[in-house]
C-alpha positions as CSV (number, residue, x, y, z in Angstrom):
1,X,-36.8,-102.2,-11.3
2,X,-33.1,-103.1,-10.7
3,X,-31.0,-100.1,-11.5
4,X,-27.8,-102.2,-11.4
5,X,-28.8,-103.8,-14.7
6,X,-28.7,-100.5,-16.6
7,X,-25.8,-99.9,-18.9
8,X,-26.9,-96.4,-19.9
9,X,-27.9,-93.7,-17.4
10,X,-30.9,-91.5,-17.5
11,X,-31.9,-90.1,-20.9
12,X,-32.9,-86.4,-20.4
13,X,-33.7,-87.3,-16.8
14,X,-36.1,-90.0,-17.8
15,X,-35.6,-93.3,-16.0
16,X,-35.7,-95.8,-18.9
17,X,-32.7,-97.8,-20.1
18,X,-31.6,-98.2,-23.7
19,X,-29.5,-101.3,-22.9
20,X,-29.3,-104.0,-20.2
21,X,-26.3,-106.2,-19.4
22,X,-28.2,-109.4,-19.5
23,X,-29.1,-108.9,-23.2
24,X,-25.8,-108.3,-25.0
25,X,-27.4,-107.3,-28.3
26,X,-28.9,-104.2,-26.7
27,X,-25.4,-103.3,-25.4
28,X,-23.8,-103.9,-28.7
29,X,-26.2,-101.8,-30.7
30,X,-27.4,-98.8,-28.7
31,X,-29.9,-96.4,-30.3
32,X,-29.5,-92.7,-30.6
33,X,-30.3,-91.0,-27.3
34,X,-30.9,-87.2,-27.3
35,X,-28.7,-85.2,-25.0
36,X,-29.5,-82.0,-23.2
37,X,-28.7,-79.1,-25.6
38,X,-28.9,-81.1,-28.8
39,X,-29.9,-78.9,-31.7
40,X,-32.2,-81.7,-33.1
41,X,-35.6,-81.3,-31.6
42,X,-38.1,-84.1,-31.3
43,X,-36.1,-86.8,-33.2
44,X,-39.0,-89.2,-32.8
45,X,-41.3,-87.0,-34.9
46,X,-41.2,-87.7,-38.7
47,X,-40.5,-84.7,-40.9
48,X,-42.6,-84.4,-44.1
49,X,-40.3,-82.2,-46.0
50,X,-37.0,-82.0,-44.1
51,X,-34.1,-84.6,-43.8
52,X,-32.6,-83.5,-40.5
53,X,-29.8,-84.7,-38.3
54,X,-28.0,-83.6,-35.2
55,X,-25.5,-81.8,-37.5
56,X,-28.2,-80.4,-39.8
57,X,-31.3,-79.7,-37.6
58,X,-32.8,-77.5,-40.4
59,X,-32.1,-79.9,-43.2
60,X,-30.0,-79.0,-46.2
61,X,-29.7,-75.2,-46.2
62,X,-27.1,-74.8,-49.0
63,X,-28.6,-73.1,-52.0
64,X,-31.9,-72.9,-50.0
65,X,-32.4,-76.5,-50.9
66,X,-34.8,-77.3,-48.1
67,X,-36.8,-74.1,-48.5
68,X,-37.2,-74.7,-52.2
69,X,-38.6,-78.3,-51.7
70,X,-41.1,-77.8,-49.0
71,X,-43.9,-78.9,-51.3
72,X,-42.3,-82.4,-51.6
73,X,-41.9,-85.2,-49.2
74,X,-38.4,-86.2,-48.4
75,X,-38.7,-89.5,-50.4
76,X,-39.9,-87.4,-53.4
77,X,-36.9,-85.0,-52.9
78,X,-34.7,-88.1,-53.0
79,X,-35.5,-88.5,-56.8
80,X,-36.1,-85.0,-58.1
81,X,-32.6,-84.9,-59.5
82,X,-33.6,-87.6,-61.9
83,X,-36.8,-85.9,-62.9
84,X,-35.1,-83.8,-65.6
85,X,-38.2,-81.9,-66.8
86,X,-40.0,-81.6,-63.5
87,X,-43.1,-83.4,-64.6
88,X,-43.1,-85.8,-61.7
89,X,-42.5,-88.7,-64.1
90,X,-39.0,-90.3,-64.4
91,X,-38.5,-91.9,-67.8
92,X,-35.6,-94.3,-68.3
93,X,-33.8,-91.6,-70.4
94,X,-34.2,-89.2,-67.5
95,X,-32.4,-91.7,-65.2
96,X,-29.7,-92.4,-67.8
97,X,-29.0,-88.6,-68.4
98,X,-28.9,-88.1,-64.6
99,X,-26.3,-90.9,-64.2
100,X,-24.2,-89.5,-67.0
101,X,-24.3,-86.0,-65.5
102,X,-23.4,-87.6,-62.1
103,X,-20.1,-88.8,-63.7
104,X,-20.8,-92.4,-64.5
105,X,-19.8,-94.0,-67.8
106,X,-22.2,-95.3,-70.4
107,X,-22.1,-99.0,-69.3
108,X,-22.7,-98.2,-65.7
109,X,-25.4,-95.7,-66.5
110,X,-27.2,-98.2,-68.6
111,X,-27.0,-100.8,-65.8
112,X,-28.3,-98.3,-63.2
113,X,-31.1,-97.2,-65.4
114,X,-32.3,-100.8,-66.0
115,X,-32.2,-101.6,-62.2
116,X,-33.8,-98.3,-61.1
117,X,-36.7,-98.0,-63.6
118,X,-37.4,-101.8,-63.7
119,X,-37.5,-101.9,-59.9
120,X,-39.4,-98.8,-59.1
121,X,-41.8,-98.4,-62.0
122,X,-44.6,-100.9,-61.2
123,X,-45.0,-100.1,-57.4
124,X,-45.6,-96.4,-58.4
125,X,-47.9,-96.9,-61.3
126,X,-51.3,-95.4,-60.5
127,X,-53.2,-98.4,-61.8
128,X,-53.0,-102.2,-62.0
129,X,-51.3,-102.7,-65.3
130,X,-47.5,-102.1,-65.5
131,X,-46.2,-99.1,-67.4
132,X,-44.8,-100.3,-70.8
133,X,-42.1,-97.6,-70.7
134,X,-41.0,-98.4,-67.1
135,X,-41.7,-94.8,-66.0
136,X,-41.5,-93.9,-62.3
137,X,-44.3,-91.8,-60.9
138,X,-42.8,-89.5,-58.3
139,X,-46.1,-88.7,-56.6
140,X,-46.5,-92.4,-55.6
141,X,-42.9,-93.1,-54.8
142,X,-43.8,-93.9,-51.2
143,X,-45.4,-97.1,-52.6
144,X,-42.0,-98.4,-53.4
145,X,-40.9,-98.6,-49.8
146,X,-39.7,-102.0,-48.6
147,X,-38.8,-103.7,-45.3
148,X,-35.5,-104.8,-43.8
149,X,-33.8,-101.4,-44.2
150,X,-33.2,-98.6,-41.7
151,X,-36.9,-97.5,-41.8
152,X,-35.8,-93.9,-42.1
153,X,-38.6,-93.2,-44.6
154,X,-42.0,-93.9,-43.2
155,X,-44.9,-95.4,-45.3
156,X,-45.9,-91.9,-46.5
157,X,-42.4,-90.8,-47.5
158,X,-41.6,-88.7,-44.4
159,X,-38.1,-88.6,-42.9
160,X,-37.7,-90.2,-39.4
161,X,-34.7,-88.6,-37.6
162,X,-34.6,-91.2,-34.8
163,X,-34.2,-94.0,-37.3
164,X,-31.5,-92.1,-39.3
165,X,-29.5,-91.3,-36.2
166,X,-29.9,-95.0,-35.1
167,X,-28.0,-96.1,-38.2
168,X,-24.8,-94.4,-37.0
169,X,-25.4,-94.8,-33.2
170,X,-25.7,-98.5,-33.6
171,X,-23.3,-99.4,-36.5
172,X,-20.6,-96.7,-36.6
173,X,-17.9,-98.8,-34.9
174,X,-15.4,-96.5,-33.3
175,X,-17.2,-93.2,-33.8
176,X,-15.7,-92.5,-37.2
177,X,-18.6,-90.2,-38.2
178,X,-19.7,-92.6,-40.9
179,X,-19.9,-96.3,-42.0
180,X,-17.2,-98.4,-43.7
181,X,-17.8,-101.6,-45.6
182,X,-17.7,-103.7,-42.4
183,X,-20.3,-101.5,-40.7
184,X,-22.6,-101.7,-43.7
185,X,-22.4,-105.5,-43.7
186,X,-23.3,-105.6,-40.0
187,X,-26.2,-103.1,-40.6
188,X,-27.5,-105.3,-43.4
189,X,-27.4,-108.5,-41.3
190,X,-29.0,-106.9,-38.2
191,X,-31.8,-105.1,-40.0
192,X,-33.1,-108.2,-41.8
193,X,-36.7,-109.2,-41.0
194,X,-37.8,-112.8,-41.0
195,X,-38.9,-114.2,-44.5
196,X,-38.5,-110.7,-46.0
197,X,-36.5,-112.0,-49.0
198,X,-37.4,-109.0,-51.2
199,X,-36.4,-106.6,-48.5
200,X,-33.1,-108.4,-47.8
201,X,-32.2,-108.1,-51.5
202,X,-33.4,-104.6,-51.9
203,X,-31.5,-103.4,-48.9
204,X,-28.4,-105.2,-50.1
205,X,-28.6,-103.5,-53.5
206,X,-29.1,-100.2,-51.9
207,X,-26.2,-100.3,-49.4
208,X,-23.8,-103.2,-49.8
209,X,-20.4,-102.5,-51.3
210,X,-18.8,-104.8,-53.8
211,X,-15.2,-105.0,-55.0
212,X,-14.6,-102.1,-57.5
213,X,-14.4,-102.7,-61.2
214,X,-13.5,-99.7,-63.3
215,X,-15.7,-99.0,-66.3
216,X,-15.4,-96.5,-69.1
217,X,-16.2,-92.8,-68.3
218,X,-15.6,-89.5,-69.8
219,X,-13.8,-88.0,-66.8
220,X,-10.3,-88.7,-65.4
221,X,-12.0,-90.5,-62.4
222,X,-13.4,-93.8,-63.6
223,X,-16.4,-94.8,-61.4
224,X,-16.1,-98.1,-59.7
225,X,-18.9,-100.6,-59.3
226,X,-20.5,-100.6,-55.8
227,X,-24.1,-101.0,-55.0
228,X,-26.4,-97.9,-54.7
229,X,-25.4,-95.8,-51.6
230,X,-21.8,-97.0,-51.4
231,X,-21.4,-96.6,-55.2
232,X,-23.0,-93.1,-55.2
233,X,-20.5,-91.9,-52.6
234,X,-17.5,-94.2,-53.1
235,X,-15.5,-92.4,-50.4
236,X,-11.7,-92.3,-51.0
237,X,-11.1,-93.4,-47.3
238,X,-13.8,-96.1,-47.5
239,X,-16.1,-94.3,-45.0
240,X,-19.5,-93.1,-46.0
241,X,-19.9,-89.8,-44.0
242,X,-23.1,-89.3,-42.1
243,X,-24.0,-86.0,-43.7
244,X,-23.3,-87.4,-47.2
245,X,-25.7,-90.3,-46.5
246,X,-28.3,-87.7,-45.3
247,X,-27.8,-85.9,-48.6
248,X,-28.8,-89.1,-50.4
249,X,-32.0,-89.3,-48.5
250,X,-33.1,-85.8,-49.5
251,X,-31.4,-85.9,-52.9
252,X,-29.3,-82.8,-52.4
253,X,-26.0,-84.6,-52.9
254,X,-26.9,-85.6,-56.4
255,X,-27.0,-82.0,-57.5
256,X,-23.7,-81.3,-55.7
257,X,-21.9,-84.2,-57.2
258,X,-23.2,-83.4,-60.7
259,X,-21.9,-79.9,-60.4
260,X,-18.5,-81.2,-59.3
261,X,-18.5,-83.5,-62.3
262,X,-19.4,-80.7,-64.6
263,X,-16.5,-78.6,-63.3
264,X,-14.1,-81.5,-63.5
265,X,-15.0,-82.2,-67.1
266,X,-14.6,-78.6,-68.0
267,X,-11.2,-78.5,-66.5
268,X,-10.2,-81.7,-68.2
269,X,-11.4,-80.3,-71.5
270,X,-9.4,-77.2,-71.1
271,X,-6.3,-79.2,-70.3
272,X,-6.8,-81.4,-73.3
273,X,-7.0,-78.4,-75.7
274,X,-9.0,-78.1,-78.8
275,X,-7.5,-81.3,-80.4
276,X,-7.7,-84.1,-77.9
277,X,-5.9,-87.3,-78.6
278,X,-7.3,-90.6,-79.6
279,X,-7.6,-91.8,-76.0
280,X,-9.5,-88.7,-74.9
281,X,-11.8,-89.0,-77.8
282,X,-12.5,-92.7,-77.0
283,X,-13.2,-91.8,-73.3
284,X,-15.7,-89.1,-74.5
285,X,-17.5,-91.5,-76.7
286,X,-17.7,-94.2,-74.0
């Protein structure tokens, strides 16, 4: 073994390289490599019920979120916000109400509901025939997994810390602590698998940003159109923060953002008074 070819040094005193000079792609996109003293233990071991990271080695601890959801896999936790009555079945109206509570306007909520329930219903149906109501069955959500993405969820719905950390180790150019639109574009191109046209499309819908188009909403902050992850976060500085992305994986950020929207609407209502003007009434209807 020629040590002069190694770009990285020893990883935890183990003599394997993560990049070699003769293969530039391995230098350009280096994977996450644990360091001595890292709080995240065993990143290569998938967690059944915890979405962990180097910053949150115990998962989401706010409001005891992780402790309260130990009976669910991480991929199931990802959608519990939309399961409004906790019956493990997500109807289209559940998705719509969740979108509205999140802060989206009527038009965007209807579009999201159509995409989500149409796309996820059949893979999760516990039979052969499609569900006529396009319901999503949470217990079988792992069946909706596709290729050409980060592979952070495994085939049984567990959370794989190594793959999650790799997203940011490989594609966070400049060490911003998150991904901007350019990083996401590179991520999408690099993660594509050959002939996986469905996976390419699904990954693009989940992560690729589009130019924003303001739609009607009943809050002072009109939600712009993006696609999935970027749209859900829509960061003011254009950077999707690592911990916010992790919060999407375990679904905790949906509850947080819905509560923020609730407070914002309440504040807006108080400022408007008991007799809102015509514009405020139109926004509320839309």
